[in-house]
Structure formats: structure tokens, C-alpha cells
Backbone as numpy.savetxt, mean C-alpha at the origin, in Angstrom:
# Nx Ny Nz CAx CAy CAz Cx Cy Cz
40.00 9.61 -42.25 38.61 9.16 -42.37 37.90 9.97 -43.44
37.22 9.31 -44.35 36.54 10.01 -45.44 35.37 10.81 -44.89
34.94 11.80 -45.72 33.82 12.64 -45.30 32.55 11.80 -45.12
32.32 10.83 -46.03 31.10 10.01 -45.93 31.10 9.19 -44.66
32.27 8.58 -44.33 32.33 7.75 -43.12 32.15 8.62 -41.88
32.75 9.80 -41.86 32.61 10.71 -40.73 31.17 11.12 -40.54
30.46 11.36 -41.64 29.05 11.76 -41.57 28.22 10.65 -40.96
28.53 9.38 -41.36 27.77 8.24 -40.84 28.00 8.09 -39.34
29.24 8.28 -38.85 29.56 8.17 -37.43 28.82 9.23 -36.63
28.81 10.46 -37.16 28.15 11.56 -36.45 26.64 11.33 -36.40
26.08 10.80 -37.47 24.65 10.52 -37.50 24.29 9.45 -36.48
25.12 8.40 -36.40 24.86 7.33 -35.43 24.94 7.85 -34.00
25.90 8.73 -33.73 26.03 9.30 -32.39 24.82 10.14 -32.03
24.32 10.90 -33.02 23.15 11.74 -32.78 21.93 10.90 -32.46
21.76 9.78 -33.19 20.61 8.89 -32.94 20.70 8.27 -31.56
21.92 7.82 -31.17 22.11 7.21 -29.85 21.81 8.21 -28.75
22.25 9.47 -28.93 21.98 10.49 -27.93 20.50 10.77 -27.80
19.80 10.78 -28.95 18.36 11.01 -28.93 17.62 9.92 -28.20
18.05 8.65 -28.43 17.41 7.52 -27.75 17.63 7.60 -26.26
18.83 8.03 -25.84 19.11 8.15 -24.41 18.19 9.16 -23.78
17.94 10.26 -24.46 17.03 11.29 -23.92 15.62 10.75 -23.81
15.18 9.99 -24.80 13.83 9.44 -24.78 13.67 8.47 -23.63
14.75 7.71 -23.32 14.65 6.71 -22.26 14.65 7.35 -20.88
15.45 8.39 -20.67 15.62 8.96 -19.34 14.50 9.91 -18.97
14.02 10.70 -19.90 13.07 11.76 -19.59 11.79 11.26 -18.94
11.11 10.21 -19.46 9.88 9.78 -18.82 10.09 9.30 -17.40
11.27 8.72 -17.08 11.51 8.24 -15.73 11.57 9.39 -14.75
12.28 10.47 -15.10 12.42 11.59 -14.20 11.12 12.35 -14.04
10.24 12.28 -15.04 8.98 13.03 -15.01 7.83 12.19 -14.51
8.10 10.96 -14.02 7.03 10.07 -13.60 6.30 10.64 -12.39
4.96 10.69 -12.46 4.16 11.24 -11.37 3.80 10.15 -10.38
3.26 10.57 -9.21 2.83 9.60 -8.21 1.70 8.73 -8.76
0.85 9.32 -9.63 -0.23 8.54 -10.24 0.34 7.43 -11.11
1.40 7.76 -11.88 2.05 6.75 -12.71 2.64 5.64 -11.86
3.19 6.02 -10.71 3.77 5.01 -9.83 2.69 4.09 -9.25
1.51 4.67 -8.98 0.39 3.83 -8.52 0.04 2.82 -9.59
-0.05 3.28 -10.84 -0.41 2.38 -11.93 0.66 1.32 -12.12
1.92 1.72 -12.00 3.01 0.78 -12.17 3.02 -0.25 -11.04
2.69 0.22 -9.83 2.72 -0.67 -8.67 1.62 -1.71 -8.73
0.41 -1.30 -9.11 -0.74 -2.20 -9.04 -1.12 -2.79 -10.39
-0.42 -2.44 -11.45 -0.77 -2.97 -12.75 -0.05 -4.27 -13.06
-0.60 -5.05 -13.99 0.04 -6.27 -14.46 0.22 -7.29 -13.36
1.43 -7.86 -13.27 1.71 -8.93 -12.32 2.63 -8.47 -11.19
2.51 -7.17 -10.84 3.43 -6.63 -9.84 3.25 -7.29 -8.49
2.08 -7.89 -8.23 1.86 -8.53 -6.93 2.74 -9.76 -6.75
3.35 -10.25 -7.83 4.20 -11.42 -7.75 5.65 -11.06 -7.45
5.96 -9.74 -7.43 7.31 -9.32 -7.16 7.60 -9.43 -5.66
8.88 -9.44 -5.26 9.23 -9.55 -3.84 8.62 -8.42 -3.03
8.29 -8.69 -1.79 7.69 -7.69 -0.91 8.71 -6.61 -0.59
8.21 -5.37 -0.40 9.06 -4.25 -0.03 8.36 -3.51 1.10
8.41 -4.07 2.30 7.67 -3.52 3.42 8.52 -2.61 4.31
9.80 -2.50 4.05 10.65 -1.71 4.92 10.31 -0.23 4.77
10.33 0.53 5.89 10.02 1.96 5.81 10.93 2.69 4.83
12.18 2.25 4.68 13.12 2.93 3.79 12.68 2.85 2.34
11.83 1.88 2.01 11.39 1.73 0.63 10.39 2.80 0.23
9.82 3.48 1.22 8.82 4.51 0.93 9.48 5.88 1.05
9.72 6.54 -0.06 10.37 7.84 -0.06 9.30 8.92 0.04
9.40 9.85 1.00 8.39 10.89 1.14 8.24 11.70 -0.14
6.99 12.03 -0.48 6.70 12.83 -1.66 6.18 14.19 -1.22
6.74 15.26 -1.78 6.33 16.60 -1.39 5.22 17.12 -2.28
4.20 17.74 -1.64 3.14 18.43 -2.35 3.15 19.85 -1.84
3.87 20.73 -2.55 4.05 22.08 -2.06 4.91 22.03 -0.80
4.39 22.63 0.30 5.10 22.60 1.57 4.74 21.37 2.38
3.89 20.50 1.87 3.44 19.31 2.58 4.32 18.12 2.25
4.74 17.40 3.28 5.47 16.15 3.08 4.50 15.00 3.29
4.40 14.11 2.31 3.53 12.94 2.42 4.30 11.89 3.21
3.81 11.50 4.38 4.56 10.59 5.25 4.87 9.26 4.57
5.94 8.61 5.00 6.23 7.26 4.49 5.19 6.29 5.02
5.01 5.17 4.32 4.03 4.17 4.72 4.75 2.86 5.02
4.35 2.21 6.11 4.97 0.95 6.49 3.93 0.08 7.19
4.23 -1.21 7.28 3.33 -2.14 7.95 3.64 -2.13 9.44
2.59 -1.99 10.25 2.79 -1.98 11.69 3.26 -3.36 12.16
4.21 -3.36 13.08 4.75 -4.61 13.60 3.65 -5.47 14.21
3.63 -6.74 13.84 2.65 -7.66 14.36 1.34 -7.69 13.59
1.23 -6.86 12.55 -0.03 -6.79 11.79 0.19 -7.05 10.31
1.26 -7.77 9.96 1.60 -7.98 8.56 0.93 -9.21 7.96
0.37 -10.09 8.81 -0.33 -11.27 8.31 -1.68 -11.41 9.01
-2.59 -12.09 8.33 -3.92 -12.33 8.86 -4.24 -13.80 8.61
-4.19 -14.60 9.67 -4.40 -16.04 9.55 -5.70 -16.43 10.24
-6.48 -17.28 9.59 -7.77 -17.72 10.12 -7.81 -19.24 10.16
-8.28 -19.79 11.27 -8.31 -21.23 11.46 -9.73 -21.77 11.35
-9.84 -23.07 11.36 -11.14 -23.72 11.44 -11.76 -23.35 12.79
-13.09 -23.37 12.91 -13.76 -22.98 14.16 -13.21 -23.73 15.37
-12.87 -22.97 16.41 -12.36 -23.57 17.64 -10.92 -24.01 17.58
-10.23 -23.72 16.50 -8.84 -24.15 16.33 -7.90 -22.95 16.26
-6.61 -23.22 16.32 -5.58 -22.20 16.15 -5.11 -22.21 14.69
-4.78 -21.03 14.13 -4.38 -20.96 12.71 -2.97 -21.46 12.44
-2.75 -22.74 12.73 -1.45 -23.36 12.48 -1.66 -24.76 11.90
-0.66 -25.22 11.17 -0.70 -26.58 10.65 -1.93 -26.86 9.80
-2.51 -28.04 9.99 -3.65 -28.47 9.18 -4.94 -27.74 9.52
-4.95 -26.96 10.62 -6.16 -26.23 11.01 -6.27 -24.86 10.34
-5.24 -24.46 9.60 -5.25 -23.16 8.94 -6.20 -23.18 7.74
-7.14 -22.23 7.71 -8.06 -22.12 6.57 -7.46 -21.24 5.47
-6.96 -20.07 5.86 -6.30 -19.21 4.88 -5.42 -18.21 5.61
-4.51 -17.62 4.86 -3.63 -16.58 5.40 -3.46 -15.48 4.37
-3.59 -14.23 4.83 -3.42 -13.07 3.97 -2.15 -12.33 4.36
-1.45 -11.81 3.38 -0.23 -11.05 3.62 -0.24 -9.78 2.78
0.50 -8.78 3.24 0.65 -7.51 2.51 2.01 -7.52 1.82
2.03 -7.16 0.54 3.29 -7.21 -0.21 3.71 -5.87 -0.79
2.77 -4.98 -1.10 3.12 -3.71 -1.74 2.33 -2.58 -1.12
2.93 -1.39 -1.12 2.27 -0.21 -0.58 2.65 1.02 -1.41
1.73 1.99 -1.43 2.01 3.27 -2.08 1.10 4.31 -1.45
1.43 5.59 -1.64 0.56 6.63 -1.08 0.78 7.94 -1.81
-0.22 8.81 -1.69 -0.11 10.17 -2.17 -0.96 11.06 -1.29
-0.60 12.33 -1.20 -1.30 13.26 -0.31 -1.66 14.53 -1.06
-2.81 15.09 -0.70 -3.22 16.40 -1.19 -3.68 17.20 0.02
-3.54 18.52 -0.06 -3.96 19.37 1.05 -4.90 20.44 0.51
-5.99 20.67 1.26 -6.99 21.66 0.85 -7.61 22.25 2.11
-7.49 23.56 2.27 -8.07 24.22 3.42 -7.52 23.74 4.74
-6.24 23.39 4.77 -5.62 22.96 6.00 -5.89 21.52 6.37
-6.51 20.75 5.47 -6.82 19.34 5.72 -6.09 18.49 4.69
-5.38 17.47 5.16 -4.67 16.54 4.28 -5.59 15.36 3.98
-5.70 15.02 2.71 -6.40 13.80 2.30 -5.37 12.84 1.74
-5.30 11.66 2.33 -4.31 10.66 1.93 -4.97 9.57 1.10
-4.25 9.09 0.12 -4.68 7.95 -0.70 -3.62 6.87 -0.51
-4.02 5.80 0.18 -3.08 4.73 0.52 -3.43 3.48 -0.30
-2.49 3.01 -1.08 -2.68 1.80 -1.88 -2.01 0.60 -1.22
-2.74 -0.48 -1.15 -2.24 -1.70 -0.49 -2.49 -2.89 -1.40
-1.49 -3.70 -1.57 -1.62 -4.90 -2.38 -1.10 -6.09 -1.59
-1.77 -7.23 -1.73 -1.35 -8.42 -1.02 -1.90 -9.67 -1.66
-1.93 -10.74 -0.89 -2.36 -12.02 -1.43 -3.00 -12.86 -0.33
-4.02 -13.63 -0.69 -4.67 -14.58 0.22 -4.36 -15.99 -0.28
-3.86 -16.82 0.61 -3.48 -18.19 0.25 -4.28 -19.17 1.11
-4.92 -20.13 0.46 -5.71 -21.13 1.17 -4.81 -22.06 1.97
-5.31 -22.49 3.14 -4.57 -23.40 3.99 -5.07 -24.83 3.85
-4.46 -25.77 4.59 -4.84 -27.18 4.50 -6.29 -27.45 4.84
-6.86 -26.62 5.73 -8.24 -26.83 6.15 -9.25 -26.36 5.11
-8.80 -25.62 4.10 -9.68 -25.17 3.03 -10.28 -23.82 3.29
-10.07 -22.88 2.37 -10.59 -21.53 2.51 -12.03 -21.46 2.02
-12.83 -20.53 2.53 -14.19 -20.34 2.03 -14.16 -19.78 0.61
-15.31 -19.74 -0.04 -15.37 -19.24 -1.41 -15.02 -17.76 -1.52
-15.27 -17.00 -0.46 -14.90 -15.58 -0.43 -14.35 -15.25 0.94
-13.39 -14.35 0.96 -12.70 -13.98 2.19 -12.80 -12.48 2.38
-13.16 -12.05 3.58 -13.16 -10.63 3.92 -11.79 -10.28 4.50
-11.12 -9.33 3.86 -9.80 -8.91 4.31 -9.93 -7.56 5.03
-9.69 -7.54 6.35 -9.82 -6.28 7.12 -8.47 -5.58 7.27
-8.41 -4.31 6.93 -7.17 -3.55 7.01 -7.44 -2.22 7.70
-6.53 -1.84 8.56 -6.63 -0.53 9.21 -5.47 0.35 8.75
-5.79 1.61 8.49 -4.80 2.61 8.09 -4.79 3.71 9.14
-3.63 4.11 9.57 -3.52 5.17 10.58 -2.37 6.10 10.24
-2.54 7.37 10.57 -1.43 8.31 10.49 -1.02 8.61 11.93
0.26 8.42 12.20 0.77 8.51 13.57 1.93 9.49 13.62
1.95 10.29 14.68 3.10 11.15 14.91 4.11 10.37 15.72
5.26 10.07 15.10 6.28 9.28 15.77 7.00 10.05 16.85
7.80 9.32 17.62 8.54 9.94 18.71 8.64 8.98 19.87
9.06 9.51 21.02 9.18 8.68 22.22 7.82 8.09 22.58
6.79 8.91 22.51 5.42 8.46 22.73 4.62 8.73 21.47
4.30 7.67 20.72 3.57 7.85 19.48 2.17 8.37 19.75
1.70 9.20 18.83 0.37 9.79 18.95 -0.41 9.52 17.67
-1.56 8.86 17.80 -2.39 8.58 16.64 -3.16 9.84 16.26
-2.96 10.29 15.02 -3.64 11.49 14.53 -4.99 11.15 13.92
-5.04 10.08 13.14 -6.29 9.64 12.51 -6.16 8.16 12.18
-7.27 7.46 12.21 -7.26 6.03 11.88 -8.62 5.64 11.30
-8.59 4.66 10.40 -9.84 4.22 9.77 -9.68 2.78 9.30
-10.76 1.99 9.44 -10.76 0.59 9.03 -11.39 0.44 7.65
-10.85 -0.48 6.87 -11.34 -0.76 5.51 -11.45 -2.27 5.34
-12.26 -2.67 4.37 -12.41 -4.10 4.06 -12.47 -4.28 2.55
-11.99 -5.43 2.11 -12.15 -5.80 0.71 -12.43 -7.29 0.64
-13.21 -7.70 -0.34 -13.60 -9.10 -0.49 -12.74 -9.77 -1.56
-12.22 -10.93 -1.24 -11.40 -11.71 -2.18 -12.14 -13.00 -2.49
-12.45 -13.21 -3.76 -13.10 -14.45 -4.19 -12.03 -15.49 -4.47
-12.09 -16.58 -3.73 -11.08 -17.63 -3.86 -11.43 -18.57 -5.02
-10.40 -19.12 -5.64 -10.58 -20.06 -6.74 -9.91 -21.38 -6.38
-9.99 -22.33 -7.29 -9.40 -23.64 -7.04 -7.88 -23.56 -6.88
-7.29 -22.52 -7.46 -5.84 -22.37 -7.34 -5.39 -22.13 -5.91
-6.28 -21.55 -5.10 -5.97 -21.35 -3.68 -5.04 -20.20 -3.37
-4.76 -19.33 -4.34 -3.89 -18.19 -4.11 -4.39 -17.03 -4.96
-4.93 -15.99 -4.29 -5.54 -14.87 -5.01 -4.98 -13.54 -4.52
-4.64 -12.62 -5.44 -4.17 -11.30 -5.04 -5.34 -10.40 -4.65
-5.04 -9.37 -3.88 -6.06 -8.36 -3.58 -5.41 -6.99 -3.63
-6.23 -6.00 -3.95 -5.80 -4.61 -3.97 -6.85 -3.76 -3.26
-6.40 -2.90 -2.38 -7.30 -1.99 -1.67 -6.68 -0.60 -1.71
-7.47 0.39 -2.08 -7.01 1.78 -2.07 -7.90 2.56 -1.12
-7.33 2.99 0.01 -8.05 3.81 0.97 -8.02 5.25 0.46
-9.19 5.76 0.09 -9.26 7.05 -0.59 -9.51 8.23 0.35
-10.01 7.98 1.56 -10.61 9.07 2.32 -10.06 9.24 3.73
-8.81 8.91 3.97 -8.22 9.18 5.28 -7.81 10.65 5.32
-8.38 11.41 6.25 -8.10 12.84 6.35 -7.58 13.18 7.74
-6.77 14.24 7.80 -6.26 14.71 9.08 -5.78 16.15 8.92
-5.72 16.91 10.02 -5.27 18.30 9.92 -3.82 18.40 9.45
-3.56 19.32 8.56 -2.18 19.50 8.08 -1.30 19.94 9.25
-0.20 19.23 9.52 0.66 19.59 10.65 1.44 20.86 10.38
1.66 21.67 11.41 2.41 22.91 11.22 3.91 22.68 11.15
4.59 23.50 10.38 6.05 23.47 10.32 6.62 22.11 9.99
7.68 21.76 10.72 8.40 20.52 10.47 7.81 19.33 11.23
6.70 19.55 11.94 6.11 18.45 12.71 5.71 17.30 11.79
5.26 17.66 10.58 4.84 16.63 9.63 5.95 15.66 9.25
7.21 16.04 9.45 8.32 15.15 9.13 8.36 13.92 10.03
7.68 14.00 11.18 7.67 12.87 12.11 6.43 11.99 11.92
5.58 12.32 10.95 4.36 11.54 10.71 4.68 10.26 9.93
3.92 9.22 10.21 4.08 7.93 9.54 2.69 7.36 9.24
2.53 6.77 8.06 1.33 5.99 7.76 1.59 4.55 8.17
0.78 4.03 9.07 0.85 2.62 9.44 -0.32 1.88 8.83
-0.06 0.71 8.27 -1.14 -0.14 7.79 -0.95 -1.52 8.40
-2.06 -2.27 8.45 -1.97 -3.63 8.99 -3.35 -4.27 9.02
-3.37 -5.57 9.16 -4.63 -6.29 9.26 -5.26 -6.02 10.63
-6.59 -5.88 10.64 -7.31 -5.58 11.87 -8.55 -6.47 11.96
-8.39 -7.72 12.40 -9.53 -8.64 12.48 -10.65 -8.13 13.38
-10.32 -7.30 14.37 -11.34 -6.80 15.28 -12.39 -5.95 14.56
-12.00 -5.34 13.44 -12.95 -4.49 12.72 -14.03 -5.30 12.01
-13.83 -6.64 11.89 -14.84 -7.48 11.25 -15.97 -7.85 12.20
-15.72 -7.72 13.50 -16.73 -8.12 14.47 -17.85 -7.09 14.51
-19.11 -7.55 14.41 -20.24 -6.60 14.44 -20.34 -5.92 15.80
-20.82 -4.70 15.78 -20.99 -3.98 17.03 -22.11 -4.60 17.85
-21.92 -4.56 19.15 -22.94 -5.10 20.02 -24.19 -4.23 19.98
-25.38 -4.84 19.93 -26.60 -4.04 19.92 -26.76 -3.28 21.22
-27.33 -2.12 21.14 -27.54 -1.30 22.34 -28.53 -2.00 23.25
-28.26 -1.97 24.57 -29.18 -2.64 25.50 -30.56 -2.00 25.47
-31.56 -2.86 25.58 -32.93 -2.35 25.57 -33.24 -1.60 26.87
-33.94 -0.52 26.71 -34.31 0.27 27.88 -35.40 -0.46 28.66
-35.23 -0.45 29.99 -36.25 -1.06 30.83 -37.48 -0.18 30.91
-38.61 -0.82 30.81 -39.86 -0.07 30.90 -40.21 0.27 32.33
């Protein structure tokens, strides 16, 4: 092999190696913030749902493990019917589903603040959806085990404006769920549960008037 040809081969190999480094490095250095942007940016809501607990890999923040997030059984859909009807068949007004989840945790002064990202979609039913839909979601951190223990829970809402297309995505980021940092390895049994909570939409009953 001539010196010129050998030089060209070595140069091509060096360029290929450099490109490989450029491709791999950003992936390994990707932060949780980048993953949030990747999850909720563009058309990611159209990708297949990934609701299994195994899809959520715990993220460590120092000695803190950020619990995995999953949809609570029986709370993955929110269906609303016409007044006095059941949300099935032609009486269904709309149905909301959860398709994507993400989370990150920070700890300060012994208190964990969780940021839970939720993405889903509202689809109009045969009975016709209203112009805007209130989507109620509850987020809870639970200590798993034989007897589950709720550590903290909070309800959130987001409004989805429906269009003629009858299918609209929604994104909700719960920013302020806080709970005491668990000691030792207890935090390994913690789980973030999310799900629709229609009960949180009902107004509180007014306090009874005092009798004079």
C-alpha cells in the first residue's frame, strides 16, 4: 500500500472515530432536565404509551433515590358521559388517558421536592365533548410493602381546549409535591403513583350555618 493511500485510510478512520465520540457523549451526559424536554417536546405524545413501572428507572440525587413513577391501577382513564348516562357507547362525551410520565427529585433541609411530569390525550366521544375539559390528576408518594402507606398526596388540574379534530394532547407538571426525606434504604420502597381523580373536581360542601 502506498504512503498516500495509507495516509488517506488513517485519516478516514480518525474522522469516523471522532464522529462516534460526538454521537455517544451527549447521550451519556444527558440530564434529567434534558429528558423532560425530550419527553414533552415535539410530537412525543403520539408515541406508544410506556406506563409500566419498569420503564421508570430511579434517578439518584446524592444519597437520595427518586422513586419510580407509575399509573395507579384503575386510574389510567377518565371517561365522562352525558348527564344521567354511563360513559359507554354513544353516551360517552370524552375520555382522557395518560401516555407519558417523568420525574425528578431534589432534597433540601431534609425535605424532598418532587417534579412529576404527566402527558396524555383527551378524545371526544360520540355524544360530543365540551369546548374545554378539566382534567383532574392526583399525585401521591407511597411507601410500598405488604401494607402501603401514603406519605404525601396532592390533586392537580389542567384545562384542555377541544377543537373540531376531537383529539387534543395535554401536559401537566406537578412542581410542588413535598415529603420528608426517608432515612436509609427506606426510600427504595417509595413509589410515585399518578392517576385521574374525578372526586377532586367536586366543590367542597359549604359549612353549615350556625343556628342563632
